[in-house]
C-alpha positions in Angstrom: 111.8 59.9 32.9 115.0 58.3 31.9 116.3 58.7 28.4 116.7 55.5 26.3 120.5 55.9 26.2 120.9 57.1 29.8 123.4 54.4 30.8 125.9 55.5 28.1 125.3 59.1 28.9 125.9 58.5 32.6 129.1 56.7 31.8 130.3 59.7 29.8 129.4 62.1 32.6 131.3 60.0 35.1 134.3 59.8 32.8 134.3 63.6 32.4 134.5 64.0 36.2 137.1 61.3 36.5 139.4 63.4 34.3 138.8 66.6 36.2 140.5 67.5 39.5 138.3 68.3 42.4 137.2 71.9 42.4 134.2 73.3 44.3 131.6 74.5 41.8 133.3 72.7 38.9 133.8 69.0 39.7 132.7 68.1 43.2 130.0 65.8 44.7 127.2 68.2 43.7 128.4 68.9 40.2 128.9 65.2 39.6 125.4 64.3 40.7 123.8 67.1 38.8 125.6 66.1 35.6 124.5 62.5 36.3 120.8 63.7 36.6 121.1 65.6 33.3 122.7 62.6 31.6 119.9 60.3 32.8 116.9 62.6 32.2 118.1 65.3 29.8 117.2 67.9 32.4 118.9 69.5 35.5 116.3 71.0 37.9 119.2 72.5 39.9 121.0 74.3 37.0 120.7 77.7 38.8 123.0 76.4 41.5 125.6 74.6 39.3 128.8 76.6 39.3 127.4 79.2 41.7 129.7 78.5 44.6 133.5 78.3 45.1 133.8 77.8 48.9 132.2 75.8 51.7 130.9 79.2 53.0 129.1 79.8 49.6 127.5 76.4 50.0 126.4 77.2 53.6 124.9 80.4 52.4 122.9 78.7 49.6 121.6 76.1 52.0 120.7 78.8 54.6 119.0 80.9 52.0 116.8 77.9 51.1 116.2 77.1 54.8 117.8 73.7 54.4 120.1 71.9 56.9 122.3 70.0 54.5 122.8 68.5 51.0 120.4 65.7 51.9 117.6 68.3 52.5 118.6 70.0 49.2 118.2 66.7 47.3 114.8 66.1 48.9 113.6 69.6 47.9 114.5 69.1 44.2 114.1 65.3 43.9 111.0 64.6 46.0 110.7 60.9 45.2 112.6 59.8 48.3 113.1 56.1 48.8 114.8 53.9 51.4 118.5 53.8 50.6 118.2 50.0 50.3 115.9 50.5 47.4 118.2 52.8 45.4 119.2 51.5 42.0 121.7 52.4 39.4 121.4 56.1 38.6 119.5 57.1 41.7 120.9 59.9 43.9 121.9 59.3 47.5 123.1 61.4 50.4 126.1 59.9 52.3 127.6 60.9 55.6 131.3 61.9 55.2 132.6 62.8 58.6 130.3 65.5 59.9 128.9 66.5 56.5 126.3 65.1 54.2 127.4 64.7 50.5 125.6 64.0 47.3 126.5 60.8 45.4 125.1 58.4 42.8 124.1 54.8 43.2 126.0 52.8 40.5 124.7 49.4 41.4 126.6 47.7 44.2 128.5 50.8 45.1 128.0 54.5 45.7 130.0 56.9 43.5 131.0 60.3 44.8 133.7 63.0 44.3 136.1 64.1 47.0 139.4 66.1 47.0 141.1 62.8 46.1 139.0 62.2 43.0 136.1 59.8 42.4 135.2 57.7 45.5 133.5 54.4 45.7 131.8 53.4 48.9 129.5 50.8 50.2 125.8 51.3 49.7 125.4 51.1 53.4 127.0 54.6 53.6 123.8 56.1 52.1 121.6 57.8 54.7 118.9 59.0 52.2 118.1 58.1 48.6 116.1 59.7 45.8 114.6 58.0 42.7 115.7 59.5 39.3 
């Protein structure tokens, strides 16, 4: 359930990640989306994974240990209310294809917000391959 002031809380979480440089396990696509979930709902069902990795290999090990193929499958495991990407609304999580990888991101209305080595990224909603209601 979304908190009454979730939009303000979400904006604060986004601003925090805007100010931080990209760093795996600190401010990356996963950390941004999990901070967004906590801002929206007051809870983070994936807290045990936040900050628990520092390399791509660490991420691969976590996914393999959970018997998951990619970040999209991870989101589906912890956020089971999967919807068609076209139905995603502000605050919902999405999985986007970035090259050969799937990354976590947030629907912020007409755009998808993610985090890459260059900082916050804004992409078209059409880049979403999966979506999850928050």
